[in-house]
N, C-alpha and C positions, 0 to 999 in steps of 0.2 A: 502097526502105521502098515495101510494094505498096499496093495501093488501097484493102482493107479495113482496115488499119492505121492511114490516113491518117483512113480515117473514122470508128474509133473512135476517135483522138485527138482530134477535132475536137468528135466527141462529147463528150465529157470535159470539155472546154474548157468546150462550150455548157453544162454540167448546171453547171459551179460559177462561171460568170460571175455576178458581182453578188455573189454567199456570201461578205461578208464575217462578222468580230465580230458587228458589231451586228445579223446575220442573226439570229442566237442569244439575243439579250435578250428576257427572257419579261417581260412585266405579268400580274401574277394580277388578277383581278378580285374585288371583298371584298364584293359584293351578290350571288352567285351565284356556282356551279361554273364551272369553263370547261367549254365545248363540247368532247366526245371527236371526236376525229377519224372515229369509225366513223357517229355521228351527222352530221356535217357531209356528209359523203359520200352520207350517206343521205337526208337532207335537203334539201342544197344541190345537189350535186353529179349526183347520180343522175338525178333529175327532170329537172334541166334538160337530161342529154343522153338522155334516155329509156334509159335504162342499165339491167339485172337486175344484180345479184349475177355471174352465171354473166358476162355479158358484160363486165363490169368486170375479171374474172378472166383474161378471156382474154386481154382488151388489156393487162392489166398481167404476163400469163405467169406466173400463180401458182394455184393450185391455187383451185377453187372455195368450199372448205371455209373459206380462210384468208381468204375475202373475208368473206363470210361471219358469219365469227368475229368481222370488225374490224366489220362494220357493226351486228351483235348487243353491239358492245360490251364482246365478250367478251376480244377480244386486244387488243394494243398496237400502235401501228405502230412499225415496226424501222428504221432507217436503210435500210436494204436496201429494205423496201416506201417510203420516202419518198422514195429516189432512183427509183423506179418511176412512183411518183404524182407526182414532180416533173415527172420527162417528159413525161406522158401530158397533163398539164393546163399546159404549159409556163409551171411554176415553180418555184423551187429545192428542193431539200429539206429546207431548213430551215422553210418554211410549213410543211409538216408533221411537222418534228418539233419545233418549238415548241409545235403546238398539243398533241400527245401531252405536252409536256415540264410545260405551263401546267398540263393536267388533272392529270399524276402529282403536280406539286408541292402546288398543292393542298391534295389529298388527305392528302399524307404531310406537312402541316404540321397540316392537322387534327388528325391523329392523334397527334403528337408532340408536341405544343403543351406538353402540362405537362413534358414530359421537358426541350423544348427551353429551360422556362423557370428549371431547375435545372442546366444547364450553363454554368459560371464561364468567359467567354472568356479565352482566355492571355494577351491583353495586360492583363487586369484585376487578372489575380495577381501579376504581376510590378513588381515597386516599382525602381525606376529611379529610379537615384544621378546626378544631375545636377549635376560640378564649373565652380562659377560662375568666367566667367574675367573678367578687365577688360575691358572692350571697347579694342581699338586705336585710339590716335585716328588721324585720317586724316592724310598725310604735307603737311608744309607745302610750297607751290608753288615749284618752280625757279624764280629770281628769274635776268632775264639780265642780266651785266655790263654795263654801260652805258659 
């Protein structure tokens, strides 16, 4: 196996280390809308590093227009972008996916609230007939012959 292939495999392992099912659990705030990932980048990350949108785009190997649209909150963090952001900032991609998911879910819930109240869950529609069975008494203890 070539050295570059080994390096690529190691990079993939590093990108997904610590990336478990709990990493995608999202808690939605109830008192305010979640922060858009673009705002998070614009207000927290770029000033700390002193980078412009163009510098971030160059580091992520993405078009500047893509990053500008994200920073303006006109587009979303895609899985590809989450991988790139996670790699750049030494995080898991889940950090960025969760931020986007929380933002999207919050507004989807607000928009669909009335419709969701009208949907009857499947388990509420089905009447289950349960046949009661007499409990089986516990077995008698086995006694040793004396």
